PDB file of N, CA, C and O in Angstrom:
ATOM      1  N   MET A   1    -196.662 176.242 -20.911  1.00  0.00           N
ATOM      2  CA  MET A   1    -196.537 175.429 -22.088  1.00  0.00           C
ATOM      3  C   MET A   1    -195.271 175.807 -22.862  1.00  0.00           C
ATOM      4  O   MET A   1    -194.592 174.949 -23.426  1.00  0.00           O
ATOM      5  N   LEU A   2    -194.974 177.091 -22.875  1.00  0.00           N
ATOM      6  CA  LEU A   2    -193.752 177.521 -23.553  1.00  0.00           C
ATOM      7  C   LEU A   2    -192.527 176.974 -22.829  1.00  0.00           C
ATOM      8  O   LEU A   2    -191.526 176.635 -23.459  1.00  0.00           O
ATOM      9  N   ARG A   3    -192.612 176.890 -21.493  1.00  0.00           N
ATOM     10  CA  ARG A   3    -191.495 176.307 -20.734  1.00  0.00           C
ATOM     11  C   ARG A   3    -191.262 174.856 -21.122  1.00  0.00           C
ATOM     12  O   ARG A   3    -190.120 174.417 -21.252  1.00  0.00           O
ATOM     13  N   LEU A   4    -192.351 174.111 -21.306  1.00  0.00           N
ATOM     14  CA  LEU A   4    -192.203 172.715 -21.717  1.00  0.00           C
ATOM     15  C   LEU A   4    -191.575 172.612 -23.102  1.00  0.00           C
ATOM     16  O   LEU A   4    -190.748 171.733 -23.346  1.00  0.00           O
ATOM     17  N   ALA A   5    -191.960 173.497 -24.002  1.00  0.00           N
ATOM     18  CA  ALA A   5    -191.375 173.484 -25.344  1.00  0.00           C
ATOM     19  C   ALA A   5    -189.880 173.757 -25.276  1.00  0.00           C
ATOM     20  O   ALA A   5    -189.090 173.101 -25.955  1.00  0.00           O
ATOM     21  N   ILE A   6    -189.497 174.728 -24.455  1.00  0.00           N
ATOM     22  CA  ILE A   6    -188.069 175.050 -24.303  1.00  0.00           C
ATOM     23  C   ILE A   6    -187.331 173.895 -23.644  1.00  0.00           C
ATOM     24  O   ILE A   6    -186.201 173.580 -24.016  1.00  0.00           O
ATOM     25  N   LEU A   7    -187.978 173.256 -22.655  1.00  0.00           N
ATOM     26  CA  LEU A   7    -187.363 172.116 -21.980  1.00  0.00           C
ATOM     27  C   LEU A   7    -187.108 170.974 -22.957  1.00  0.00           C
ATOM     28  O   LEU A   7    -186.021 170.396 -22.961  1.00  0.00           O
ATOM     29  N   PHE A   8    -188.098 170.645 -23.786  1.00  0.00           N
ATOM     30  CA  PHE A   8    -187.917 169.576 -24.766  1.00  0.00           C
ATOM     31  C   PHE A   8    -186.902 169.956 -25.835  1.00  0.00           C
ATOM     32  O   PHE A   8    -186.194 169.090 -26.349  1.00  0.00           O
ATOM     33  N   LEU A   9    -186.820 171.237 -26.176  1.00  0.00           N
ATOM     34  CA  LEU A   9    -185.807 171.682 -27.129  1.00  0.00           C
ATOM     35  C   LEU A   9    -184.411 171.476 -26.564  1.00  0.00           C
ATOM     36  O   LEU A   9    -183.525 170.979 -27.260  1.00  0.00           O
ATOM     37  N   ILE A  10    -184.210 171.851 -25.317  1.00  0.00           N
ATOM     38  CA  ILE A  10    -182.904 171.666 -24.674  1.00  0.00           C
ATOM     39  C   ILE A  10    -182.582 170.184 -24.538  1.00  0.00           C
ATOM     40  O   ILE A  10    -181.448 169.768 -24.776  1.00  0.00           O
ATOM     41  N   LEU A  11    -183.579 169.386 -24.154  1.00  0.00           N
ATOM     42  CA  LEU A  11    -183.382 167.942 -24.054  1.00  0.00           C
ATOM     43  C   LEU A  11    -182.984 167.361 -25.403  1.00  0.00           C
ATOM     44  O   LEU A  11    -182.100 166.508 -25.480  1.00  0.00           O
ATOM     45  N   GLY A  12    -183.632 167.821 -26.462  1.00  0.00           N
ATOM     46  CA  GLY A  12    -183.294 167.350 -27.802  1.00  0.00           C
ATOM     47  C   GLY A  12    -181.893 167.745 -28.224  1.00  0.00           C
ATOM     48  O   GLY A  12    -181.180 166.965 -28.856  1.00  0.00           O
ATOM     49  N   LEU A  13    -181.499 168.966 -27.871  1.00  0.00           N
ATOM     50  CA  LEU A  13    -180.139 169.402 -28.213  1.00  0.00           C
ATOM     51  C   LEU A  13    -179.093 168.582 -27.483  1.00  0.00           C
ATOM     52  O   LEU A  13    -178.093 168.180 -28.077  1.00  0.00           O
ATOM     53  N   VAL A  14    -179.313 168.331 -26.203  1.00  0.00           N
ATOM     54  CA  VAL A  14    -178.362 167.525 -25.424  1.00  0.00           C
ATOM     55  C   VAL A  14    -178.308 166.104 -25.962  1.00  0.00           C
ATOM     56  O   VAL A  14    -177.228 165.529 -26.094  1.00  0.00           O
ATOM     57  N   ALA A  15    -179.471 165.534 -26.273  1.00  0.00           N
ATOM     58  CA  ALA A  15    -179.499 164.183 -26.822  1.00  0.00           C
ATOM     59  C   ALA A  15    -178.800 164.117 -28.175  1.00  0.00           C
ATOM     60  O   ALA A  15    -178.126 163.132 -28.476  1.00  0.00           O
ATOM     61  N   ALA A  16    -178.956 165.156 -28.992  1.00  0.00           N
ATOM     62  CA  ALA A  16    -178.294 165.175 -30.301  1.00  0.00           C
ATOM     63  C   ALA A  16    -176.786 165.252 -30.146  1.00  0.00           C
ATOM     64  O   ALA A  16    -176.051 164.593 -30.882  1.00  0.00           O
ATOM     65  N   VAL A  17    -176.318 166.052 -29.195  1.00  0.00           N
ATOM     66  CA  VAL A  17    -174.874 166.163 -28.965  1.00  0.00           C
ATOM     67  C   VAL A  17    -174.301 164.836 -28.486  1.00  0.00           C
ATOM     68  O   VAL A  17    -173.187 164.465 -28.856  1.00  0.00           O
ATOM     69  N   LEU A  18    -175.067 164.121 -27.662  1.00  0.00           N
ATOM     70  CA  LEU A  18    -174.596 162.843 -27.132  1.00  0.00           C
ATOM     71  C   LEU A  18    -174.794 161.684 -28.094  1.00  0.00           C
ATOM     72  O   LEU A  18    -174.344 160.573 -27.816  1.00  0.00           O
ATOM     73  N   GLY A  19    -175.455 161.917 -29.215  1.00  0.00           N
ATOM     74  CA  GLY A  19    -175.579 160.899 -30.237  1.00  0.00           C
ATOM     75  C   GLY A  19    -176.847 160.070 -30.177  1.00  0.00           C
ATOM     76  O   GLY A  19    -176.940 159.051 -30.861  1.00  0.00           O
ATOM     77  N   PHE A  20    -177.805 160.465 -29.397  1.00  0.00           N
ATOM     78  CA  PHE A  20    -179.066 159.742 -29.317  1.00  0.00           C
ATOM     79  C   PHE A  20    -180.050 160.352 -30.325  1.00  0.00           C
ATOM     80  O   PHE A  20    -180.835 161.237 -29.984  1.00  0.00           O
ATOM     81  N   GLY A  21    -179.995 159.873 -31.543  1.00  0.00           N
ATOM     82  CA  GLY A  21    -180.772 160.463 -32.625  1.00  0.00           C
ATOM     83  C   GLY A  21    -182.265 160.299 -32.471  1.00  0.00           C
ATOM     84  O   GLY A  21    -183.017 161.232 -32.752  1.00  0.00           O
ATOM     85  N   GLY A  22    -182.716 159.137 -32.032  1.00  0.00           N
ATOM     86  CA  GLY A  22    -184.147 158.898 -31.883  1.00  0.00           C
ATOM     87  C   GLY A  22    -184.767 159.769 -30.809  1.00  0.00           C
ATOM     88  O   GLY A  22    -185.833 160.353 -31.002  1.00  0.00           O
ATOM     89  N   ILE A  23    -184.094 159.849 -29.685  1.00  0.00           N
ATOM     90  CA  ILE A  23    -184.592 160.682 -28.588  1.00  0.00           C
ATOM     91  C   ILE A  23    -184.552 162.147 -28.990  1.00  0.00           C
ATOM     92  O   ILE A  23    -185.469 162.901 -28.666  1.00  0.00           O
ATOM     93  N   ALA A  24    -183.512 162.556 -29.684  1.00  0.00           N
ATOM     94  CA  ALA A  24    -183.388 163.948 -30.112  1.00  0.00           C
ATOM     95  C   ALA A  24    -184.505 164.312 -31.088  1.00  0.00           C
ATOM     96  O   ALA A  24    -185.109 165.378 -30.971  1.00  0.00           O
ATOM     97  N   GLY A  25    -184.774 163.451 -32.028  1.00  0.00           N
ATOM     98  CA  GLY A  25    -185.840 163.712 -32.997  1.00  0.00           C
ATOM     99  C   GLY A  25    -187.204 163.798 -32.342  1.00  0.00           C
ATOM    100  O   GLY A  25    -188.009 164.669 -32.670  1.00  0.00           O
ATOM    101  N   ALA A  26    -187.458 162.889 -31.413  1.00  0.00           N
ATOM    102  CA  ALA A  26    -188.741 162.910 -30.709  1.00  0.00           C
ATOM    103  C   ALA A  26    -188.870 164.166 -29.858  1.00  0.00           C
ATOM    104  O   ALA A  26    -189.943 164.767 -29.799  1.00  0.00           O
ATOM    105  N   SER A  27    -187.796 164.565 -29.203  1.00  0.00           N
ATOM    106  CA  SER A  27    -187.836 165.768 -28.367  1.00  0.00           C
ATOM    107  C   SER A  27    -188.061 167.014 -29.214  1.00  0.00           C
ATOM    108  O   SER A  27    -188.807 167.909 -28.815  1.00  0.00           O
ATOM    109  N   PHE A  28    -187.431 167.079 -30.365  1.00  0.00           N
ATOM    110  CA  PHE A  28    -187.647 168.221 -31.256  1.00  0.00           C
ATOM    111  C   PHE A  28    -189.088 168.253 -31.765  1.00  0.00           C
ATOM    112  O   PHE A  28    -189.686 169.324 -31.872  1.00  0.00           O
ATOM    113  N   ALA A  29    -189.641 167.092 -32.076  1.00  0.00           N
ATOM    114  CA  ALA A  29    -191.022 167.032 -32.558  1.00  0.00           C
ATOM    115  C   ALA A  29    -191.994 167.482 -31.464  1.00  0.00           C
ATOM    116  O   ALA A  29    -192.936 168.225 -31.738  1.00  0.00           O
ATOM    117  N   ILE A  30    -191.768 167.040 -30.243  1.00  0.00           N
ATOM    118  CA  ILE A  30    -192.631 167.443 -29.128  1.00  0.00           C
ATOM    119  C   ILE A  30    -192.488 168.942 -28.880  1.00  0.00           C
ATOM    120  O   ILE A  30    -193.485 169.626 -28.652  1.00  0.00           O
ATOM    121  N   ALA A  31    -191.271 169.454 -28.922  1.00  0.00           N
ATOM    122  CA  ALA A  31    -191.045 170.884 -28.704  1.00  0.00           C
ATOM    123  C   ALA A  31    -191.745 171.708 -29.779  1.00  0.00           C
ATOM    124  O   ALA A  31    -192.351 172.735 -29.472  1.00  0.00           O
ATOM    125  N   LYS A  32    -191.669 171.274 -31.027  1.00  0.00           N
ATOM    126  CA  LYS A  32    -192.322 171.995 -32.115  1.00  0.00           C
ATOM    127  C   LYS A  32    -193.841 171.969 -31.946  1.00  0.00           C
ATOM    128  O   LYS A  32    -194.504 172.989 -32.133  1.00  0.00           O
ATOM    129  N   PHE A  33    -194.384 170.820 -31.598  1.00  0.00           N
ATOM    130  CA  PHE A  33    -195.818 170.686 -31.379  1.00  0.00           C
ATOM    131  C   PHE A  33    -196.294 171.590 -30.244  1.00  0.00           C
ATOM    132  O   PHE A  33    -197.294 172.293 -30.391  1.00  0.00           O
ATOM    133  N   LEU A  34    -195.589 171.578 -29.120  1.00  0.00           N
ATOM    134  CA  LEU A  34    -195.968 172.410 -27.981  1.00  0.00           C
ATOM    135  C   LEU A  34    -195.863 173.892 -28.308  1.00  0.00           C
ATOM    136  O   LEU A  34    -196.690 174.686 -27.860  1.00  0.00           O
ATOM    137  N   PHE A  35    -194.855 174.273 -29.086  1.00  0.00           N
ATOM    138  CA  PHE A  35    -194.708 175.669 -29.470  1.00  0.00           C
ATOM    139  C   PHE A  35    -195.889 176.129 -30.305  1.00  0.00           C
ATOM    140  O   PHE A  35    -196.420 177.215 -30.075  1.00  0.00           O
ATOM    141  N   TRP A  36    -196.314 175.316 -31.281  1.00  0.00           N
ATOM    142  CA  TRP A  36    -197.429 175.713 -32.137  1.00  0.00           C
ATOM    143  C   TRP A  36    -198.740 175.770 -31.356  1.00  0.00           C
ATOM    144  O   TRP A  36    -199.573 176.645 -31.592  1.00  0.00           O
ATOM    145  N   ILE A  37    -198.920 174.827 -30.419  1.00  0.00           N
ATOM    146  CA  ILE A  37    -200.122 174.870 -29.577  1.00  0.00           C
ATOM    147  C   ILE A  37    -200.108 176.142 -28.733  1.00  0.00           C
ATOM    148  O   ILE A  37    -201.131 176.814 -28.602  1.00  0.00           O
ATOM    149  N   PHE A  38    -198.942 176.473 -28.157  1.00  0.00           N
ATOM    150  CA  PHE A  38    -198.819 177.701 -27.373  1.00  0.00           C
ATOM    151  C   PHE A  38    -199.150 178.919 -28.229  1.00  0.00           C
ATOM    152  O   PHE A  38    -199.864 179.816 -27.781  1.00  0.00           O
ATOM    153  N   LEU A  39    -198.641 178.956 -29.444  1.00  0.00           N
ATOM    154  CA  LEU A  39    -198.865 180.106 -30.319  1.00  0.00           C
ATOM    155  C   LEU A  39    -200.346 180.256 -30.678  1.00  0.00           C
ATOM    156  O   LEU A  39    -200.862 181.374 -30.699  1.00  0.00           O
ATOM    157  N   VAL A  40    -201.027 179.162 -30.957  1.00  0.00           N
ATOM    158  CA  VAL A  40    -202.452 179.211 -31.289  1.00  0.00           C
ATOM    159  C   VAL A  40    -203.256 179.697 -30.086  1.00  0.00           C
ATOM    160  O   VAL A  40    -204.125 180.557 -30.230  1.00  0.00           O
ATOM    161  N   ILE A  41    -202.974 179.155 -28.904  1.00  0.00           N
ATOM    162  CA  ILE A  41    -203.698 179.575 -27.703  1.00  0.00           C
ATOM    163  C   ILE A  41    -203.430 181.044 -27.402  1.00  0.00           C
ATOM    164  O   ILE A  41    -204.342 181.773 -27.013  1.00  0.00           O
ATOM    165  N   PHE A  42    -202.190 181.482 -27.578  1.00  0.00           N
ATOM    166  CA  PHE A  42    -201.846 182.879 -27.349  1.00  0.00           C
ATOM    167  C   PHE A  42    -202.635 183.796 -28.276  1.00  0.00           C
ATOM    168  O   PHE A  42    -203.176 184.810 -27.833  1.00  0.00           O
ATOM    169  N   LEU A  43    -202.704 183.450 -29.547  1.00  0.00           N
ATOM    170  CA  LEU A  43    -203.430 184.288 -30.506  1.00  0.00           C
ATOM    171  C   LEU A  43    -204.928 184.305 -30.227  1.00  0.00           C
ATOM    172  O   LEU A  43    -205.571 185.344 -30.376  1.00  0.00           O
ATOM    173  N   VAL A  44    -205.491 183.168 -29.823  1.00  0.00           N
ATOM    174  CA  VAL A  44    -206.918 183.124 -29.492  1.00  0.00           C
ATOM    175  C   VAL A  44    -207.207 184.039 -28.309  1.00  0.00           C
ATOM    176  O   VAL A  44    -208.158 184.820 -28.349  1.00  0.00           O
ATOM    177  N   PHE A  45    -206.402 183.952 -27.262  1.00  0.00           N
ATOM    178  CA  PHE A  45    -206.623 184.800 -26.100  1.00  0.00           C
ATOM    179  C   PHE A  45    -206.345 186.269 -26.403  1.00  0.00           C
ATOM    180  O   PHE A  45    -206.984 187.144 -25.820  1.00  0.00           O
ATOM    181  N   LEU A  46    -205.412 186.555 -27.297  1.00  0.00           N
ATOM    182  CA  LEU A  46    -205.153 187.930 -27.691  1.00  0.00           C
ATOM    183  C   LEU A  46    -206.372 188.527 -28.392  1.00  0.00           C
ATOM    184  O   LEU A  46    -206.773 189.651 -28.089  1.00  0.00           O
ATOM    185  N   VAL A  47    -206.954 187.792 -29.314  1.00  0.00           N
ATOM    186  CA  VAL A  47    -208.140 188.269 -30.023  1.00  0.00           C
ATOM    187  C   VAL A  47    -209.307 188.415 -29.056  1.00  0.00           C
ATOM    188  O   VAL A  47    -210.026 189.413 -29.110  1.00  0.00           O
ATOM    189  N   LEU A  48    -209.509 187.437 -28.171  1.00  0.00           N
ATOM    190  CA  LEU A  48    -210.592 187.528 -27.200  1.00  0.00           C
ATOM    191  C   LEU A  48    -210.407 188.718 -26.267  1.00  0.00           C
ATOM    192  O   LEU A  48    -211.380 189.382 -25.910  1.00  0.00           O
ATOM    193  N   GLY A  49    -209.173 188.990 -25.872  1.00  0.00           N
ATOM    194  CA  GLY A  49    -208.899 190.138 -25.017  1.00  0.00           C
ATOM    195  C   GLY A  49    -209.179 191.458 -25.720  1.00  0.00           C
ATOM    196  O   GLY A  49    -209.719 192.382 -25.112  1.00  0.00           O
ATOM    197  N   LEU A  50    -208.821 191.553 -26.984  1.00  0.00           N
ATOM    198  CA  LEU A  50    -209.088 192.782 -27.738  1.00  0.00           C
ATOM    199  C   LEU A  50    -210.579 192.998 -27.940  1.00  0.00           C
ATOM    200  O   LEU A  50    -211.062 194.128 -27.861  1.00  0.00           O
ATOM    201  N   VAL A  51    -211.307 191.925 -28.198  1.00  0.00           N
ATOM    202  CA  VAL A  51    -212.756 192.042 -28.379  1.00  0.00           C
ATOM    203  C   VAL A  51    -213.415 192.451 -27.065  1.00  0.00           C
ATOM    204  O   VAL A  51    -214.299 193.308 -27.057  1.00  0.00           O
ATOM    205  N   ALA A  52    -212.998 191.855 -25.967  1.00  0.00           N
ATOM    206  CA  ALA A  52    -213.572 192.198 -24.655  1.00  0.00           C
ATOM    207  C   ALA A  52    -213.238 193.629 -24.267  1.00  0.00           C
ATOM    208  O   ALA A  52    -214.072 194.316 -23.677  1.00  0.00           O
ATOM    209  N   ALA A  53    -212.036 194.090 -24.585  1.00  0.00           N
ATOM    210  CA  ALA A  53    -211.631 195.461 -24.244  1.00  0.00           C
ATOM    211  C   ALA A  53    -212.464 196.474 -25.021  1.00  0.00           C
ATOM    212  O   ALA A  53    -212.811 197.528 -24.488  1.00  0.00           O
ATOM    213  N   ARG A  54    -212.786 196.165 -26.271  1.00  0.00           N
ATOM    214  CA  ARG A  54    -213.617 197.079 -27.068  1.00  0.00           C
ATOM    215  C   ARG A  54    -215.031 197.149 -26.524  1.00  0.00           C
ATOM    216  O   ARG A  54    -215.648 198.214 -26.531  1.00  0.00           O
ATOM    217  N   LYS A  55    -215.556 196.014 -26.047  1.00  0.00           N
ATOM    218  CA  LYS A  55    -216.907 196.014 -25.503  1.00  0.00           C
ATOM    219  C   LYS A  55    -216.976 196.755 -24.181  1.00  0.00           C
ATOM    220  O   LYS A  55    -217.972 197.417 -23.891  1.00  0.00           O
ATOM    221  N   VAL A  56    -215.922 196.651 -23.373  1.00  0.00           N
ATOM    222  CA  VAL A  56    -215.908 197.331 -22.077  1.00  0.00           C
ATOM    223  C   VAL A  56    -215.736 198.840 -22.255  1.00  0.00           C
ATOM    224  O   VAL A  56    -216.419 199.626 -21.598  1.00  0.00           O
ATOM    225  N   SER A  57    -214.824 199.245 -23.144  1.00  0.00           N
ATOM    226  CA  SER A  57    -214.545 200.667 -23.318  1.00  0.00           C
ATOM    227  C   SER A  57    -215.580 201.360 -24.225  1.00  0.00           C
ATOM    228  O   SER A  57    -215.755 202.575 -24.135  1.00  0.00           O
ATOM    229  N   GLY A  58    -216.241 200.629 -25.064  1.00  0.00           N
ATOM    230  CA  GLY A  58    -217.150 201.244 -26.025  1.00  0.00           C
ATOM    231  C   GLY A  58    -218.540 200.954 -25.697  1.00  0.00           C
ATOM    232  O   GLY A  58    -219.446 201.396 -26.403  1.00  0.00           O
TER     233      GLY A  58
END
C-alpha cells in the first residue's frame, strides 16, 4: 500500500511538472489517502503485535 502511495505521489509530481493540474491534484489526493490508510493499518498491527507478545511472554 505504501508503494501505491509513492507511485501516485510520483505520478502527481510528473503531472504537475507537465502542467496537468487536474490529474496532479487527483494523484496527490489518492497518495495522501493511501498513506493515511497505510499508517492506520500499521499502527493497528503494531498494537496487536505488542499485545500478543505480552501474552506469549507473560
